[in-house]
N, C-alpha and C positions, 0 to 999 in steps of 0.2 A: 540811843546813848553809845557812841561808838567807844566809850572809854570803859566800859563795862562796869559802870557802877552798879548796876542791877546785881551782880555777884555779890558784893558787900552787903546791899540790901537784902538779898535772900538769906544770906547766913545771919544777919542781924535780926530779921523777922522770925527766924527758926529759932534762935538762940532767946530772944524775949518771949515768944509766945509759949515756949516749952513748959516753963514752970506754971503758966496760968492755965494751960490746957490741962496739965496733970492735977491742978487744983480744983478742977471742975467735978473730978470724981463721978458719982452717979448722977449729977445734974447733966453731963454729957449725953444722958439717955433722951433728954427731953427736947423735942423740937422748939425751935426759937418762935415759930408762929404754927396755926394749923396748916397740914398740908405741905410743910417744907420738911427738910432734913434736919436731924439732930445733930448736935456736935460731932458725935460719933460718925455719923453717915457723912458729915462735911469733911473731916479728916480722912474718911475712907475715899471719898470722891478725890481728895487731894493726892492720895497715894495712887489712885488709878492714874490721874493726871500725870504725877511723876512718872509712873512705868510708861506711859505713852509717850511723853515728852523726853524722857532719857533716851529712847530710841530713836526718836526724830532728830535729837541733837547729834547723836551718834551717826545716823543713816545719813544725815546732811554732809557729812565729810566726803561720801562715796557717791553722790549722784548729783547731778547737773541742776536739777529742778528742785522746788522745794514743795512737792506734792506728797503727803502723807495720809495713812489711814485715820480715820476718825473713829469714834466709838459711841455706843449709846449708853451715856452716863448714868441714867436711872438704872439701867438693866445691870451695870456693872456694880453699882452701889448694893443692890439687891443680891447680886450673885456672890459678893465679897462678904455679905452677912455682918457689916461692919456694925451693927445696931447690937449684935451680941459679942462682938471681940473683946477680949480683956482690954480696958482703955489703956492701961500703961504700956502694952506692947503695941497697940496702935499708934499711939503718940511717938514711942520709939521708932518703928517703922517709918512713920512719916518723918521724923527727925532724921535719921541716918539716910533716908533715900535722898532728901532734899540736900543734904551735905554732900552727897556724892554728884548730885546734879550740879552744885557749885563747883565741884572740882572739874566736871567735863566743860562747864561753860569756860572756866578759866584757861583751859588748854586747848580750846579750838583756834587754830590759826587765824589770824586777822584775814588774810586771803579768802578763806572758807565762811567765816563770820561775817564779812562785809560784801561778799561777792552778791551782786544782784541777779535776780531770777525774775523774768516776766511769767514764768510758768509756776504758780503756786495754788494751794486751795486755802488760804488763810481766811477767806469769805466764809468757809465752813467750818475750820478748826480753831479758829483764833477767838481769843476772849476781846480783843479790840480787831475788827475784822479789817481786812484790805480787799478793795475789789479786784475781781479777776483781771489779769494784765497789768495791773499797776506793779512796778519793780518791787520785789521784797527782798530781805535779808534774812539769814539765820539770826543775826543781831536782833532783829525785830522780834522774832518769835521766842527768843530767849528772854527778852525784857517782858514781853507779853505774858509769859509763863509766870514771872514774878508779879506782875500786876495782878494775874488772877487769884494766884496765892494769897496775896495781900486781901484783896476783896473778900475771900471766903473767911479770912481770919477775922476781919472786921465784922462780917455776918454773926461769929461765933461770940464775939464780945460785946457787941452792941446789945444795949438793954431792949428787951422786946417791947 
């Protein structure tokens, strides 16, 4: 989406989800299915994703390729102890971090956002993957970030 529609979609998703997340209260501790993350852990994962992608979106301004570090998602969720985090604080952190990411996305110059790079690792770090060597853009990664966030919000709010 070269028109940055995903920025408005990110803001809308955050604004719409916040009161519903807060309403979960103690139910946020319950995994949606056996062996899966609880809503607290999902929001914690989305905080970790925000942290990593915020850096990617900034770093992309200063490098020619789109190769970024990955991270071990399950280990990060455990290390963050999100299951025991105060729910209101965790939701507030998720909300504010994503509003900042929307600002960052909005202010990336088009020349950087739409610049094609044949060297990337979206086959390993993307929610929607791209094969190595296929041209990729930061725009793709930013939209992918929003799709990933929406995916996890659907997981939280769908009936088990």
